[in-house]
MIMI-520905 format. One record per residue (C-alpha): y negated, z, x negated; residue in three letters; residue number from 1. Coordinates in steps of 0.001 Angstrom, whole numbers, plus 524288, in hexadecimal, padded with zeros to 5 digits. Example, Ala and Ser with C-alpha at 12.3 -4.5 7.8 and 13.67 -1.06 7.14 Angstrom:
MIMI-520905
<yy = 81194 zz = 81E78 xx = 7CFF4 rest = Ala nr = 1>;
<yy = 80424 zz = 81BE4 xx = 7CA9A rest = Ser nr = 2>;
***
This chain:
MIMI-520905
<yy = B4D73 zz = 13E84 xx = 11F46 rest = Met nr = 1>;
<yy = B4EF5 zz = 14BDF xx = 11AAC rest = Glu nr = 2>;
<yy = B478B zz = 14827 xx = 10E43 rest = Asn nr = 3>;
<yy = B3CD9 zz = 140FF xx = 11505 rest = Ile nr = 4>;
<yy = B39A8 zz = 14C26 xx = 11EB1 rest = Ile nr = 5>;
<yy = B3BA3 zz = 15A6A xx = 118D4 rest = Ser nr = 6>;
<yy = B410F zz = 16431 xx = 121FE rest = Asn nr = 7>;
<yy = B3656 zz = 16D08 xx = 12785 rest = Pro nr = 8>;
<yy = B4165 zz = 17662 xx = 12A96 rest = His nr = 9>;
<yy = B4267 zz = 17AC8 xx = 11C7F rest = Asp nr = 10>;
<yy = B35B4 zz = 182CF xx = 11AAF rest = Lys nr = 11>;
<yy = B359F zz = 189E0 xx = 12689 rest = Arg nr = 12>;
<yy = B44BB zz = 18EF0 xx = 12568 rest = Tyr nr = 13>;
<yy = B4149 zz = 19076 xx = 1169A rest = Lys nr = 14>;
<yy = B363B zz = 19A03 xx = 11B8B rest = Glu nr = 15>;
<yy = B3EBE zz = 1A023 xx = 12403 rest = Leu nr = 16>;
<yy = B497C zz = 1A3E1 xx = 11BF4 rest = Phe nr = 17>;
<yy = B4073 zz = 1A694 xx = 11059 rest = Ser nr = 18>;
<yy = B3B6A zz = 1B269 xx = 11852 rest = Asn nr = 19>;
<yy = B44CE zz = 1BCD9 xx = 1135D rest = Lys nr = 20>;
<yy = B4631 zz = 1C3F2 xx = 121B5 rest = Lys nr = 21>;
<yy = B4AF4 zz = 1B6BE xx = 1264C rest = Ser nr = 22>;
<yy = B556C zz = 1B4AD xx = 11BA4 rest = Phe nr = 23>;
<yy = B5A76 zz = 1C2F3 xx = 11D82 rest = Ile nr = 24>;
<yy = B5B78 zz = 1BEA6 xx = 12C41 rest = Ser nr = 25>;
<yy = B62C7 zz = 1B396 xx = 12908 rest = Leu nr = 26>;
<yy = B6D7A zz = 1BBCD xx = 12165 rest = Leu nr = 27>;
<yy = B6E1D zz = 1C67A xx = 12AC2 rest = Glu nr = 28>;
<yy = B6D9A zz = 1BF43 xx = 1374D rest = Asp nr = 29>;
<yy = B7536 zz = 1B220 xx = 134B4 rest = Cys nr = 30>;
<yy = B7CC6 zz = 1B31D xx = 127CD rest = Val nr = 31>;
<yy = B8224 zz = 1C00F xx = 12BD5 rest = Lys nr = 32>;
<yy = B8B67 zz = 1C312 xx = 12103 rest = Met nr = 33>;
<yy = B8F97 zz = 1D19F xx = 11CF4 rest = Pro nr = 34>;
<yy = B873E zz = 1D12C xx = 10FF9 rest = Trp nr = 35>;
<yy = B7A80 zz = 1CDA9 xx = 1164E rest = Val nr = 36>;
<yy = B7859 zz = 1DBCA xx = 11986 rest = Asn nr = 37>;
<yy = B78DF zz = 1DE75 xx = 109BB rest = Asp nr = 38>;
<yy = B6E54 zz = 1D45C xx = 106FB rest = Val nr = 39>;
<yy = B63FE zz = 1DC1F xx = 0FF04 rest = Asp nr = 40>;
<yy = B57A8 zz = 1D7C3 xx = 10608 rest = Glu nr = 41>;
<yy = B4EF0 zz = 1DCCD xx = 0FBAF rest = Lys nr = 42>;
<yy = B559A zz = 1D3E2 xx = 0F123 rest = Ser nr = 43>;
<yy = B54F9 zz = 1C82D xx = 0F9D3 rest = Leu nr = 44>;
<yy = B4BEF zz = 1BE82 xx = 0F55D rest = Val nr = 45>;
<yy = B49C7 zz = 1AF86 xx = 0F7CE rest = Gln nr = 46>;
<yy = B498B zz = 1A76D xx = 0EB67 rest = Thr nr = 47>;
<yy = B4136 zz = 19C77 xx = 0E85E rest = Asn nr = 48>;
<yy = B4C62 zz = 19467 xx = 0E3D8 rest = Asn nr = 49>;
<yy = B511F zz = 1888E xx = 0EC41 rest = Thr nr = 50>;
<yy = B5D0A zz = 1815B xx = 0EAED rest = Phe nr = 51>;
<yy = B5BBB zz = 1747B xx = 0F1B1 rest = Ile nr = 52>;
<yy = B6259 zz = 16A3D xx = 0E99F rest = Leu nr = 53>;
<yy = B5D8E zz = 15D32 xx = 0E92C rest = Gln nr = 54>;
<yy = B686E zz = 15701 xx = 0F18D rest = Asp nr = 55>;
<yy = B6329 zz = 15FA2 xx = 0FCBE rest = Phe nr = 56>;
<yy = B559D zz = 1605B xx = 0FA65 rest = Ser nr = 57>;
<yy = B51A6 zz = 1594C xx = 1061E rest = Gly nr = 58>;
<yy = B59CB zz = 16018 xx = 1100E rest = Lys nr = 59>;
<yy = B584D zz = 16F96 xx = 10F67 rest = Glu nr = 60>;
<yy = B5249 zz = 17B99 xx = 10A6B rest = Ala nr = 61>;
<yy = B57B5 zz = 187BE xx = 10579 rest = Asp nr = 62>;
<yy = B5377 zz = 196A6 xx = 10476 rest = Ile nr = 63>;
<yy = B598F zz = 19F5D xx = 0F952 rest = Val nr = 64>;
<yy = B5A04 zz = 1AE24 xx = 0F9C9 rest = Tyr nr = 65>;
<yy = B5EA6 zz = 1B7A3 xx = 0EF25 rest = Glu nr = 66>;
<yy = B645F zz = 1C615 xx = 0F2C7 rest = Ala nr = 67>;
<yy = B6D37 zz = 1CFF9 xx = 0EF42 rest = Lys nr = 68>;
<yy = B7899 zz = 1D5E6 xx = 0F5F5 rest = Ile nr = 69>;
<yy = B7E95 zz = 1E0BE xx = 0F0A1 rest = Asn nr = 70>;
<yy = B7713 zz = 1DF4A xx = 0E3CE rest = Gly nr = 71>;
<yy = B7BD8 zz = 1D133 xx = 0E2D5 rest = Asn nr = 72>;
<yy = B732D zz = 1C57C xx = 0E2EC rest = Lys nr = 73>;
<yy = B756A zz = 1BAF5 xx = 0EE14 rest = Val nr = 74>;
<yy = B6E8E zz = 1AE62 xx = 0F060 rest = Ile nr = 75>;
<yy = B6C78 zz = 1A9A7 xx = 0FDF2 rest = Phe nr = 76>;
<yy = B6B14 zz = 19B47 xx = 0FE80 rest = Tyr nr = 77>;
<yy = B6634 zz = 195E2 xx = 10D0C rest = Ile nr = 78>;
<yy = B6692 zz = 18851 xx = 10DEE rest = Leu nr = 79>;
<yy = B5DD4 zz = 1846B xx = 11936 rest = Leu nr = 80>;
<yy = B65EE zz = 179B7 xx = 1203B rest = Glu nr = 81>;
<yy = B5A4E zz = 173F7 xx = 128DA rest = Leu nr = 82>;
<yy = B6030 zz = 166F0 xx = 12B35 rest = Gln nr = 83>;
<yy = B63D2 zz = 1611F xx = 13941 rest = Arg nr = 84>;
<yy = B7175 zz = 15D67 xx = 13424 rest = Lys nr = 85>;
<yy = B7D03 zz = 165D5 xx = 12EC4 rest = Val nr = 86>;
<yy = B7FA4 zz = 162D4 xx = 12033 rest = Asp nr = 87>;
<yy = B8E28 zz = 1623E xx = 11D6F rest = Phe nr = 88>;
<yy = B8BB5 zz = 16395 xx = 10E1E rest = Thr nr = 89>;
<yy = B8655 zz = 17162 xx = 10F8F rest = Met nr = 90>;
<yy = B9013 zz = 17843 xx = 107BF rest = Pro nr = 91>;
<yy = B8E47 zz = 16F1E xx = 0FC71 rest = Tyr nr = 92>;
<yy = B7F07 zz = 170E3 xx = 0FD46 rest = Arg nr = 93>;
<yy = B8075 zz = 17E92 xx = 0FCE8 rest = Leu nr = 94>;
<yy = B8A4B zz = 17EB3 xx = 0F0FF rest = Met nr = 95>;
<yy = B7FC9 zz = 17742 xx = 0EA69 rest = Leu nr = 96>;
<yy = B757A zz = 180A5 xx = 0EC01 rest = Tyr nr = 97>;
<yy = B7E14 zz = 18DB2 xx = 0EA99 rest = Ile nr = 98>;
<yy = B80E2 zz = 18721 xx = 0DCA4 rest = Val nr = 99>;
<yy = B7401 zz = 184D0 xx = 0D9BD rest = Glu nr = 100>;
<yy = B6FAA zz = 19242 xx = 0DE0C rest = Ile nr = 101>;
<yy = B7A0D zz = 198E5 xx = 0D47C rest = Ile nr = 102>;
<yy = B768D zz = 19040 xx = 0C9AD rest = Arg nr = 103>;
<yy = B6908 zz = 19348 xx = 0C8F4 rest = Arg nr = 104>;
<yy = B6BE5 zz = 1A29C xx = 0CAD9 rest = Tyr nr = 105>;
<yy = B759F zz = 1A02C xx = 0BEC6 rest = Tyr nr = 106>;
<yy = B6BB8 zz = 198D5 xx = 0B79C rest = Asn nr = 107>;
<yy = B60D1 zz = 1A299 xx = 0B9E2 rest = Glu nr = 108>;
<yy = B695D zz = 1AE7A xx = 0B622 rest = Ser nr = 109>;
<yy = B68A9 zz = 1B5EF xx = 0A9C1 rest = Asp nr = 110>;
<yy = B7157 zz = 1AEBA xx = 09F9E rest = Ala nr = 111>;
<yy = B7731 zz = 1BBD7 xx = 09AB6 rest = Asn nr = 112>;
<yy = B79BC zz = 1C03F xx = 0A8CE rest = Glu nr = 113>;
<yy = B8128 zz = 1B46A xx = 0ACD8 rest = Arg nr = 114>;
<yy = B8A42 zz = 1B5C1 xx = 0A1FE rest = Asp nr = 115>;
<yy = B8EA8 zz = 1C245 xx = 0A5BC rest = Asn nr = 116>;
<yy = B9B89 zz = 1C37A xx = 0ABEC rest = Lys nr = 117>;
<yy = B94EA zz = 1CB9E xx = 0B6CD rest = Asp nr = 118>;
<yy = B8BCA zz = 1C07C xx = 0BA1B rest = Tyr nr = 119>;
<yy = B8ADE zz = 1BDA6 xx = 0C864 rest = Lys nr = 120>;
<yy = B863E zz = 1B11C xx = 0D015 rest = Leu nr = 121>;
<yy = B7EDB zz = 1B4F6 xx = 0DC64 rest = Pro nr = 122>;
<yy = B856A zz = 1B0E9 xx = 0E9DD rest = Val nr = 123>;
<yy = B7DDA zz = 1A675 xx = 0F04E rest = Val nr = 124>;
<yy = B7F84 zz = 1A7EB xx = 0FE9B rest = Phe nr = 125>;
<yy = B7D07 zz = 19A52 xx = 105B4 rest = Pro nr = 126>;
<yy = B7764 zz = 19962 xx = 11378 rest = Ile nr = 127>;
<yy = B7419 zz = 18CB8 xx = 11B27 rest = Val nr = 128>;
<yy = B6AA2 zz = 18ED8 xx = 1257F rest = Phe nr = 129>;
<yy = B6BD2 zz = 18356 xx = 12EE4 rest = Phe nr = 130>;
<yy = B6188 zz = 17F52 xx = 1396D rest = Ser nr = 131>;
<yy = B67BB zz = 171AC xx = 13E69 rest = Gly nr = 132>;
<yy = B6A80 zz = 1701C xx = 14C81 rest = Lys nr = 133>;
<yy = B788D zz = 16AED xx = 148EB rest = Glu nr = 134>;
<yy = B84D2 zz = 17393 xx = 14749 rest = Lys nr = 135>;
<yy = B87E4 zz = 177C1 xx = 13A22 rest = Trp nr = 136>;
<yy = B9572 zz = 1709F xx = 135C9 rest = Thr nr = 137>;
<yy = B93AA zz = 1706F xx = 12743 rest = Ala nr = 138>;
<yy = B9D27 zz = 17639 xx = 11E6B rest = Pro nr = 139>;
<yy = B9B11 zz = 18405 xx = 11CAF rest = Met nr = 140>;
<yy = BA118 zz = 184FC xx = 10EB0 rest = Asn nr = 141>;
<yy = BA224 zz = 17D92 xx = 10371 rest = Leu nr = 142>;
<yy = BB0F5 zz = 17CC7 xx = 10318 rest = Gly nr = 143>;
<yy = BB0AE zz = 17462 xx = 110C8 rest = Ser nr = 144>;
<yy = BAA02 zz = 169AC xx = 1095E rest = Met nr = 145>;
<yy = BB516 zz = 1691F xx = 0FF40 rest = Tyr nr = 146>;
<yy = BC02F zz = 15EC5 xx = 0FF5D rest = Ser nr = 147>;
<yy = BCDBF zz = 16503 xx = 1005F rest = Asn nr = 148>;
<yy = BC7F5 zz = 1736E xx = 0FB5E rest = Pro nr = 149>;
<yy = BD46A zz = 1798C xx = 1010D rest = Glu nr = 150>;
<yy = BDD13 zz = 1778C xx = 0F557 rest = Ile nr = 151>;
<yy = BD3EF zz = 17C3B xx = 0EBAD rest = Phe nr = 152>;
<yy = BD339 zz = 18A3C xx = 0F1C2 rest = Gly nr = 153>;
<yy = BC7C2 zz = 19390 xx = 0EC7E rest = Asn nr = 154>;
<yy = BC602 zz = 189B0 xx = 0E11D rest = Asn nr = 155>;
<yy = BBAB7 zz = 182D0 xx = 0E7EB rest = Leu nr = 156>;
<yy = BABEF zz = 18751 xx = 0E973 rest = Met nr = 157>;
<yy = BA989 zz = 18BB5 xx = 0F6D7 rest = Asp nr = 158>;
<yy = B9FBF zz = 1939E xx = 0FEDF rest = Phe nr = 159>;
<yy = B9B5C zz = 194A0 xx = 10D10 rest = Glu nr = 160>;
<yy = B8CF3 zz = 1949C xx = 11114 rest = Tyr nr = 161>;
<yy = B86DC zz = 19C11 xx = 11CA6 rest = Thr nr = 162>;
<yy = B8216 zz = 193D5 xx = 1280A rest = Leu nr = 163>;
<yy = B7688 zz = 198C6 xx = 1301B rest = Val nr = 164>;
<yy = B7424 zz = 18DFC xx = 13B0D rest = Asp nr = 165>;
<yy = B6895 zz = 191D7 xx = 14158 rest = Ala nr = 166>;
<yy = B6B20 zz = 18BEB xx = 14EDE rest = Lys nr = 167>;
<yy = B753E zz = 19593 xx = 151C3 rest = Ile nr = 168>;
<yy = B6CBC zz = 1A0B0 xx = 153C6 rest = Tyr nr = 169>;
<yy = B6739 zz = 1A268 xx = 160A0 rest = Asp nr = 170>;
<yy = B5B3F zz = 1AA0B xx = 16454 rest = Asp nr = 171>;
<yy = B6389 zz = 1B681 xx = 167C2 rest = Glu nr = 172>;
<yy = B69FD zz = 1B712 xx = 15A17 rest = Arg nr = 173>;
<yy = B5CCF zz = 1B2E1 xx = 1538B rest = Leu nr = 174>;
<yy = B53BC zz = 1BE0E xx = 15A40 rest = Lys nr = 175>;
<yy = B5F22 zz = 1C7BC xx = 15208 rest = Lys nr = 176>;
<yy = B5BD4 zz = 1C25D xx = 14456 rest = Phe nr = 177>;
<yy = B5595 zz = 1CBD4 xx = 13A85 rest = Lys nr = 178>;
<yy = B4A80 zz = 1C2ED xx = 1380C rest = Ser nr = 179>;
<yy = B414B zz = 1C045 xx = 14378 rest = Lys nr = 180>;
<yy = B3C59 zz = 1B4EA xx = 13BA3 rest = Leu nr = 181>;
<yy = B499D zz = 1AEA3 xx = 13971 rest = Leu nr = 182>;
<yy = B4CB3 zz = 1B149 xx = 14833 rest = Ser nr = 183>;
<yy = B40CD zz = 1AB5B xx = 14E4C rest = Ile nr = 184>;
<yy = B4094 zz = 1A0DF xx = 14561 rest = Phe nr = 185>;
<yy = B4E78 zz = 19B54 xx = 148FA rest = Leu nr = 186>;
<yy = B4C6C zz = 19DBE xx = 156F4 rest = Met nr = 187>;
<yy = B4019 zz = 1941D xx = 1555A rest = Ile nr = 188>;
<yy = B46EF zz = 18A43 xx = 14E2C rest = Glu nr = 189>;
<yy = B5373 zz = 18B04 xx = 15675 rest = Asn nr = 190>;
<yy = B4B2B zz = 1861B xx = 162F2 rest = Ala nr = 191>;
<yy = B5103 zz = 179AF xx = 16868 rest = Gln nr = 192>;
<yy = B4505 zz = 17364 xx = 16C94 rest = Asn nr = 193>;
<yy = B3551 zz = 1773A xx = 16EAE rest = Gly nr = 194>;
<yy = B36EE zz = 18078 xx = 17AA0 rest = Val nr = 195>;
<yy = B3FDD zz = 188A7 xx = 17554 rest = Ser nr = 196>;
<yy = B38AF zz = 189D6 xx = 167B9 rest = Phe nr = 197>;
<yy = B2CC6 zz = 18D54 xx = 16EE7 rest = Tyr nr = 198>;
<yy = B3476 zz = 19712 xx = 17754 rest = Asn nr = 199>;
<yy = B39F1 zz = 19CF1 xx = 16B90 rest = Ser nr = 200>;
<yy = B2DDD zz = 19E95 xx = 1657A rest = Phe nr = 201>;
<yy = B29B4 zz = 1A5C4 xx = 17245 rest = Lys nr = 202>;
<yy = B357B zz = 1AF43 xx = 1723A rest = Glu nr = 203>;
<yy = B32BB zz = 1B2EB xx = 16429 rest = Asn nr = 204>;
<yy = B23AE zz = 1B316 xx = 16546 rest = Leu nr = 205>;
<yy = B22E5 zz = 1C1B1 xx = 16296 rest = Lys nr = 206>;
<yy = B2BFD zz = 1C234 xx = 156E7 rest = Asp nr = 207>;
<yy = B2534 zz = 1B69C xx = 151CB rest = Ile nr = 208>;
<yy = B183D zz = 1BE0D xx = 151C3 rest = Lys nr = 209>;
<yy = B1DED zz = 1C9F6 xx = 14BB0 rest = Ala nr = 210>;
<yy = B2342 zz = 1C1F5 xx = 13F4D rest = Leu nr = 211>;
<yy = B1BD6 zz = 1C486 xx = 13254 rest = Asp nr = 212>;
<yy = B12B4 zz = 1BA6B xx = 12CE1 rest = Lys nr = 213>;
<yy = B1D28 zz = 1B3B3 xx = 124E0 rest = Glu nr = 214>;
<yy = B2746 zz = 1B381 xx = 12F8A rest = Glu nr = 215>;
<yy = B1D09 zz = 1AE85 xx = 1392F rest = Gly nr = 216>;
<yy = B18E4 zz = 1A2DF xx = 12EAD rest = Arg nr = 217>;
<yy = B2701 zz = 19F1E xx = 12F16 rest = Ile nr = 218>;
<yy = B28D9 zz = 19E30 xx = 13CF5 rest = Ile nr = 219>;
<yy = B1B9F zz = 19776 xx = 13EF1 rest = Asp nr = 220>;
<yy = B215D zz = 18D23 xx = 1361F rest = Met nr = 221>;
<yy = B2D48 zz = 18CB9 xx = 13ED6 rest = Cys nr = 222>;
<yy = B2632 zz = 18BAB xx = 14B41 rest = Ile nr = 223>;
<yy = B1CC8 zz = 1817C xx = 146A5 rest = Arg nr = 224>;
<yy = B28C1 zz = 17837 xx = 141D6 rest = Val nr = 225>;
<yy = B3009 zz = 179FC xx = 14E32 rest = Lys nr = 226>;
<yy = B2317 zz = 17751 xx = 155D3 rest = Asp nr = 227>;
<yy = B2103 zz = 16B08 xx = 14EB3 rest = Ile nr = 228>;
<yy = B2FF6 zz = 167A8 xx = 150B2 rest = Ala nr = 229>;
<yy = B2E5F zz = 16827 xx = 15F63 rest = Tyr nr = 230>;
<yy = B2250 zz = 16052 xx = 16058 rest = Gly nr = 231>;
<yy = B1A47 zz = 16923 xx = 167E7 rest = Tyr nr = 232>;
<yy = B1032 zz = 16DA2 xx = 15CE6 rest = Asn nr = 233>;
<yy = B0D38 zz = 17C3C xx = 16374 rest = Lys nr = 234>;
<yy = B0DD8 zz = 182C3 xx = 155DF rest = Thr nr = 235>;
<yy = AFE36 zz = 1869F xx = 156B1 rest = Asp nr = 236>;
<yy = B0074 zz = 18CCF xx = 16397 rest = Ile nr = 237>;
<yy = B0CD7 zz = 19462 xx = 15FA0 rest = Ile nr = 238>;
<yy = B0429 zz = 19920 xx = 15379 rest = Arg nr = 239>;
<yy = AF951 zz = 19E2A xx = 15CC2 rest = Lys nr = 240>;
<yy = B03A4 zz = 1A446 xx = 16484 rest = Leu nr = 241>;
<yy = B08B5 zz = 1AC4D xx = 15885 rest = Leu nr = 242>;
<yy = AFACE zz = 1B0CE xx = 1565F rest = Asn nr = 243>;
<yy = AF903 zz = 1B571 xx = 1642D rest = Glu nr = 244>;
<yy = AF98C zz = 1C43D xx = 1634E rest = Asn nr = 245>;
<yy = AFED6 zz = 1C6F2 xx = 17231 rest = Arg nr = 246>;
<yy = B0CF4 zz = 1C303 xx = 17350 rest = Ile nr = 247>;
<yy = B0C64 zz = 1C0F0 xx = 1816E rest = Glu nr = 248>;
<yy = B0066 zz = 1B75C xx = 17F2C rest = Glu nr = 249>;
<yy = B0849 zz = 1AF7E xx = 17581 rest = Ala nr = 250>;
<yy = B1462 zz = 1AFB3 xx = 17DE2 rest = Asp nr = 251>;
<yy = B0CAA zz = 1A9C4 xx = 18963 rest = Asn nr = 252>;
<yy = B0679 zz = 19F59 xx = 1809A rest = Met nr = 253>;
<yy = B149A zz = 19BD3 xx = 17B03 rest = Leu nr = 254>;
<yy = B19FF zz = 19A5C xx = 1884D rest = Ser nr = 255>;
<yy = B0EE4 zz = 19053 xx = 18B73 rest = Glu nr = 256>;
<yy = B12AF zz = 188B9 xx = 17F9D rest = Val nr = 257>;
<yy = B2040 zz = 1886A xx = 18326 rest = Ile nr = 258>;
<yy = B1D2B zz = 18340 xx = 190C9 rest = Glu nr = 259>;
<yy = B14FD zz = 178A1 xx = 18A69 rest = Ala nr = 260>;
<yy = B202E zz = 17546 xx = 1817E rest = Val nr = 261>;
<yy = B2A4A zz = 1747F xx = 18C7F rest = Lys nr = 262>;
<yy = B2045 zz = 16B69 xx = 194E4 rest = Gln nr = 263>;
<yy = B1E04 zz = 1635A xx = 1896F rest = Glu nr = 264>;
<yy = B2D8E zz = 16186 xx = 186E5 rest = Lys nr = 265>;
<yy = B2E95 zz = 15DA9 xx = 195E4 rest = Glu nr = 266>;
<yy = B23EE zz = 1538C xx = 193A4 rest = Glu nr = 267>;
<yy = B2A45 zz = 14DB3 xx = 187F9 rest = Leu nr = 268>;
<yy = B37FE zz = 14DA8 xx = 18E4D rest = Ile nr = 269>;
<yy = B318D zz = 146CC xx = 19A32 rest = Asn nr = 270>;
<yy = B2AB2 zz = 13CCC xx = 190FF rest = Gln nr = 271>;
<yy = B379D zz = 13963 xx = 1899F rest = Gly nr = 272>;
<yy = B3702 zz = 131C8 xx = 17D52 rest = Leu nr = 273>;
<yy = B2DAB zz = 1266F xx = 17A72 rest = Ser nr = 274>;
<yy = B32F0 zz = 119B0 xx = 17AC9 rest = Gln nr = 275>;
<yy = B3AC8 zz = 114EB xx = 16E74 rest = Gly nr = 276>;
<yy = B4101 zz = 122C3 xx = 16DFC rest = Leu nr = 277>;
<yy = B48B7 zz = 12289 xx = 1796D rest = Ser nr = 278>;
<yy = B56CE zz = 11C23 xx = 174C4 rest = Gln nr = 279>;
<yy = B614B zz = 12643 xx = 17162 rest = Gly nr = 280>;
<yy = B585A zz = 131FD xx = 174CF rest = Leu nr = 281>;
<yy = B5CDE zz = 137BF xx = 182C5 rest = Ser nr = 282>;
<yy = B5F46 zz = 1444C xx = 17CB9 rest = Gln nr = 283>;
<yy = B51E5 zz = 1445E xx = 17667 rest = Gly nr = 284>;
<yy = B4BE6 zz = 14124 xx = 183DF rest = Lys nr = 285>;
<yy = B51D2 zz = 14C8F xx = 18A1C rest = Leu nr = 286>;
<yy = B4CCB zz = 1555D xx = 17E51 rest = Glu nr = 287>;
<yy = B3EF5 zz = 15021 xx = 17FF2 rest = Gly nr = 288>;
<yy = B370D zz = 14725 xx = 176E5 rest = Lys nr = 289>;
<yy = B36E7 zz = 14F4B xx = 16A51 rest = Leu nr = 290>;
<yy = B4552 zz = 150B6 xx = 16A3E rest = Glu nr = 291>;
<yy = B4788 zz = 14201 xx = 16D68 rest = Gly nr = 292>;
<yy = B3FB6 zz = 13D65 xx = 16264 rest = Lys nr = 293>;
<yy = B466C zz = 14786 xx = 1588A rest = Leu nr = 294>;
<yy = B52DD zz = 14178 xx = 15CE2 rest = Glu nr = 295>;
<yy = B4E33 zz = 133F2 xx = 15934 rest = Val nr = 296>;
<yy = B48AD zz = 1386B xx = 14C37 rest = Ala nr = 297>;
<yy = B56F4 zz = 13E19 xx = 149CF rest = Lys nr = 298>;
<yy = B5D62 zz = 13195 xx = 14CBA rest = Lys nr = 299>;
<yy = B540C zz = 12AD8 xx = 1445C rest = Met nr = 300>;
<yy = B566C zz = 13456 xx = 13907 rest = Leu nr = 301>;
<yy = B64A6 zz = 13105 xx = 13A7C rest = Asp nr = 302>;
<yy = B614B zz = 123A6 xx = 1386C rest = Glu nr = 303>;
<yy = B59A6 zz = 12563 xx = 12CCC rest = Asn nr = 304>;
<yy = B4E47 zz = 11F82 xx = 13117 rest = Leu nr = 305>;
<yy = B40BC zz = 122F2 xx = 12A1F rest = Ser nr = 306>;
<yy = B3910 zz = 12E58 xx = 12E0D rest = Ile nr = 307>;
<yy = B2D8F zz = 124F3 xx = 130B8 rest = Asp nr = 308>;
<yy = B34F8 zz = 11D97 xx = 13AB0 rest = Ile nr = 309>;
<yy = B3A39 zz = 12A94 xx = 1414E rest = Ile nr = 310>;
<yy = B2C3C zz = 12F49 xx = 14289 rest = Leu nr = 311>;
<yy = B26DE zz = 12358 xx = 14869 rest = Lys nr = 312>;
<yy = B3106 zz = 121AD xx = 151A2 rest = Thr nr = 313>;
<yy = B326F zz = 1308D xx = 156C0 rest = Thr nr = 314>;
<yy = B2432 zz = 1340B xx = 1555D rest = Gly nr = 315>;
<yy = B2967 zz = 1404E xx = 15055 rest = Leu nr = 316>;
<yy = B21E5 zz = 14740 xx = 14550 rest = Ser nr = 317>;
<yy = B2903 zz = 14AC7 xx = 136C6 rest = Lys nr = 318>;
<yy = B28A0 zz = 158F6 xx = 13ABF rest = Glu nr = 319>;
<yy = B2FC4 zz = 15761 xx = 1474F rest = Gln nr = 320>;
<yy = B3A7B zz = 14F27 xx = 14018 rest = Ile nr = 321>;
<yy = B3B44 zz = 1582A xx = 1358B rest = Lys nr = 322>;
<yy = B3EA9 zz = 163D6 xx = 13DFD rest = Ile nr = 323>;
<yy = B4639 zz = 15E3D xx = 1489B rest = Asn nr = 324>;
<yy = B4D38 zz = 1536A xx = 141A0 rest = Val nr = 325>;
<yy = B4FE0 zz = 154DC xx = 1336D rest = Ile nr = 326>;
***
């Protein structure tokens, strides 16, 4: 299924972390290691390289930055883990990417320099950014994946990666982030339902309007995808609000949108699910028509049913399945 429907999270998250301010904020506000303050921001540059291997080409995206710390090159490899399930092979996957990054760096180095005894390889620092709803329970280091590693001591290859789990950051923590773009983006993404999504937008309206053109484009992409996900299709209204010069007027208009969403949700809950979608979906009924259909789609995916059958049975769009289920 992941090969049938590409994940729309990829594009907007790649856009987010391709913004240098957001990446620096990721280091300072999420990684929080002593060396972070020593990163030479002037030397920080996103590379055009991508290291997604064939085995994983259908399930992930990556961002690669190069920088210097105390004059020494470091490569930051950010793996955007945007699937809904935890992958317990994560250390193995990262090992392959780290080796590939170092191999490419070595091959592109001057042959005379790399034969010198003082030749050094760059540090490759792996970061996994996880946006799923499950608890992250995958091994955090490669050594955990070996069978009986303790008898070999330090003779085995090992490393530990840094996990940034988006869902652990509540609004109060996010508001303290260095990057307003990263802060607002994650607040909107972490919304649990349509009402909280629009409320989050309302609470951050002033800061959203203050973003520069490029940051505003990324937030617009985020809002559009989330709006489709919740099925309310109010993106055009929201865009008009952002063009409203008077904050008070825009705020009042957005309050009306939120009330309309609340009323629509109540009506959907009262209507329940159409005949043929009710079996085993009491939880979905309580959460509303859309949530119930998504639960159906999830169960059908687990049964490896075709996308055509899922679309016909649930009445969902491919976009809604992409954003909420895949």
